C-alpha positions as YAML, in Angstrom:
chain: A
units: angstrom
residues:
- id: 1
  name: MET
  ca: [0.00, 0.00, 0.00]
- id: 2
  name: ASN
  ca: [2.86, 2.41, 0.76]
- id: 3
  name: ASN
  ca: [4.37, 1.82, -2.67]
- id: 4
  name: ILE
  ca: [1.11, 2.70, -4.38]
- id: 5
  name: PHE
  ca: [0.72, 5.79, -2.23]
- id: 6
  name: THR
  ca: [4.27, 6.88, -3.05]
- id: 7
  name: VAL
  ca: [3.89, 6.28, -6.78]
- id: 8
  name: VAL
  ca: [0.63, 8.26, -6.89]
- id: 9
  name: LEU
  ca: [1.44, 11.09, -4.50]
- id: 10
  name: GLY
  ca: [5.02, 11.73, -5.64]
- id: 11
  name: PRO
  ca: [4.16, 12.89, -9.17]
- id: 12
  name: VAL
  ca: [1.14, 14.82, -7.88]
- id: 13
  name: VAL
  ca: [3.35, 16.85, -5.54]
- id: 14
  name: GLY
  ca: [5.90, 17.45, -8.31]
- id: 15
  name: ILE
  ca: [3.27, 18.56, -10.81]
- id: 16
  name: MET
  ca: [1.56, 20.78, -8.24]
- id: 17
  name: LEU
  ca: [4.86, 22.48, -7.44]
- id: 18
  name: ILE
  ca: [5.56, 23.19, -11.11]
- id: 19
  name: VAL
  ca: [2.03, 24.54, -11.66]
- id: 20
  name: LEU
  ca: [2.40, 26.82, -8.63]
- id: 21
  name: MET
  ca: [5.78, 28.06, -9.86]
- id: 22
  name: VAL
  ca: [4.35, 28.91, -13.28]
- id: 23
  name: PHE
  ca: [1.39, 30.71, -11.67]
- id: 24
  name: TYR
  ca: [3.61, 32.80, -9.41]
- id: 25
  name: TRP
  ca: [6.10, 33.49, -12.20]
- id: 26
  name: LYS
  ca: [3.34, 34.93, -14.41]
- id: 27
  name: ALA
  ca: [1.89, 36.96, -11.50]
- id: 28
  name: TYR
  ca: [5.25, 38.55, -10.60]
- id: 29
  name: GLU
  ca: [3.98, 42.09, -11.14]
- id: 30
  name: ARG
  ca: [1.23, 41.59, -8.53]
- id: 31
  name: TRP
  ca: [3.43, 40.15, -5.75]
- id: 32
  name: GLY
  ca: [3.52, 43.44, -3.86]
- id: 33
  name: GLU
  ca: [-0.24, 44.05, -3.88]
- id: 34
  name: PRO
  ca: [-1.96, 43.51, -0.51]
- id: 35
  name: ASP
  ca: [-4.84, 41.57, -2.08]
- id: 36
  name: PHE
  ca: [-2.47, 39.16, -3.81]
- id: 37
  name: ASP
  ca: [-0.44, 38.75, -0.63]
- id: 38
  name: GLU
  ca: [-3.56, 37.99, 1.38]
- id: 39
  name: LYS
  ca: [-4.75, 35.30, -1.05]
- id: 40
  name: TYR
  ca: [-1.51, 33.69, -2.21]
- id: 41
  name: GLY
  ca: [1.22, 34.97, 0.10]
- id: 42
  name: ALA
  ca: [1.66, 31.78, 2.16]
- id: 43
  name: PHE
  ca: [3.84, 30.31, -0.59]
- id: 44
  name: PHE
  ca: [6.42, 33.04, 0.09]
- id: 45
  name: ASP
  ca: [6.42, 33.09, 3.88]
- id: 46
  name: GLY
  ca: [10.00, 33.65, 4.98]
- id: 47
  name: LEU
  ca: [11.36, 34.21, 1.46]
- id: 48
  name: ARG
  ca: [12.57, 37.33, -0.30]
- id: 49
  name: ARG
  ca: [9.96, 38.76, -2.64]
- id: 50
  name: ASP
  ca: [12.12, 41.18, -4.58]
- id: 51
  name: THR
  ca: [13.34, 38.53, -7.03]
- id: 52
  name: LYS
  ca: [11.73, 35.76, -9.08]
- id: 53
  name: TRP
  ca: [14.49, 33.38, -8.01]
- id: 54
  name: ALA
  ca: [12.73, 32.92, -4.67]
- id: 55
  name: LEU
  ca: [10.36, 30.57, -6.50]
- id: 56
  name: PHE
  ca: [13.14, 28.03, -6.99]
- id: 57
  name: TYR
  ca: [13.60, 27.54, -3.24]
- id: 58
  name: HIS
  ca: [10.68, 25.12, -3.08]
- id: 59
  name: LEU
  ca: [11.83, 23.21, -6.16]
- id: 60
  name: ILE
  ca: [15.38, 22.85, -4.82]
- id: 61
  name: PHE
  ca: [13.97, 21.78, -1.44]
- id: 62
  name: LEU
  ca: [11.86, 19.07, -3.12]
- id: 63
  name: PHE
  ca: [14.78, 17.73, -5.17]
- id: 64
  name: ARG
  ca: [17.10, 17.70, -2.14]
- id: 65
  name: ARG
  ca: [14.59, 15.66, -0.13]
- id: 66
  name: LEU
  ca: [13.93, 13.31, -3.04]
- id: 67
  name: ALA
  ca: [17.64, 12.71, -3.61]
- id: 68
  name: PHE
  ca: [18.26, 12.18, 0.09]
- id: 69
  name: SER
  ca: [15.41, 9.64, 0.25]
- id: 70
  name: ILE
  ca: [16.73, 7.74, -2.75]
- id: 71
  name: VAL
  ca: [20.20, 7.56, -1.21]
- id: 72
  name: ALA
  ca: [18.79, 6.46, 2.15]
- id: 73
  name: ILE
  ca: [16.81, 3.66, 0.49]
- id: 74
  name: PHE
  ca: [19.28, 2.33, -2.08]
- id: 75
  name: ALA
  ca: [22.65, 2.94, -0.40]
- id: 76
  name: LEU
  ca: [22.02, 1.09, 2.84]
- id: 77
  name: GLU
  ca: [25.36, -0.70, 2.84]
- id: 78
  name: TYR
  ca: [27.53, 2.19, 1.63]
- id: 79
  name: PHE
  ca: [28.31, 4.39, 4.60]
- id: 80
  name: PHE
  ca: [30.63, 6.80, 2.76]
- id: 81
  name: VAL
  ca: [28.12, 7.33, -0.04]
- id: 82
  name: LYS
  ca: [25.49, 8.32, 2.52]
- id: 83
  name: VAL
  ca: [27.88, 10.67, 4.33]
- id: 84
  name: TRP
  ca: [29.04, 12.27, 1.08]
- id: 85
  name: CYS
  ca: [25.46, 12.76, -0.15]
- id: 86
  name: LEU
  ca: [24.40, 14.18, 3.20]
- id: 87
  name: PHE
  ca: [27.26, 16.67, 2.96]
- id: 88
  name: ILE
  ca: [26.40, 17.63, -0.64]
- id: 89
  name: PHE
  ca: [22.65, 17.94, 0.01]
- id: 90
  name: SER
  ca: [23.13, 20.02, 3.14]
- id: 91
  name: THR
  ca: [25.33, 22.57, 1.36]
- id: 92
  name: LEU
  ca: [22.98, 23.19, -1.59]
...
C-alpha cells in the first residue's frame, strides 16, 4: 500500500509544485499588492519577494529531499556514499 501511495502522490506533488511556480512566475507584477499577498502569500512566507528566483527555493527543497530519500533507500550498505550525499545535500 505504501508503494502505491508513493507512486501516486510523488508525481502529484511534483506537478503541483511546477504549476504553482508557473502561476507565481506569471503573477510577478502583482506580488507586492496587498490583495495578492492575502490570497496567495503563504507560498512566500519567509522568502525574499524582490526577485523571481525565490520561486526556486521550493523546487530545490523538493529535489534535495527526493535525492536524500533515494540515497537512504538504495545505499544502505555504503556508509561513505550516505555521508558524502548528506554533505552535498546540506550545502545546496
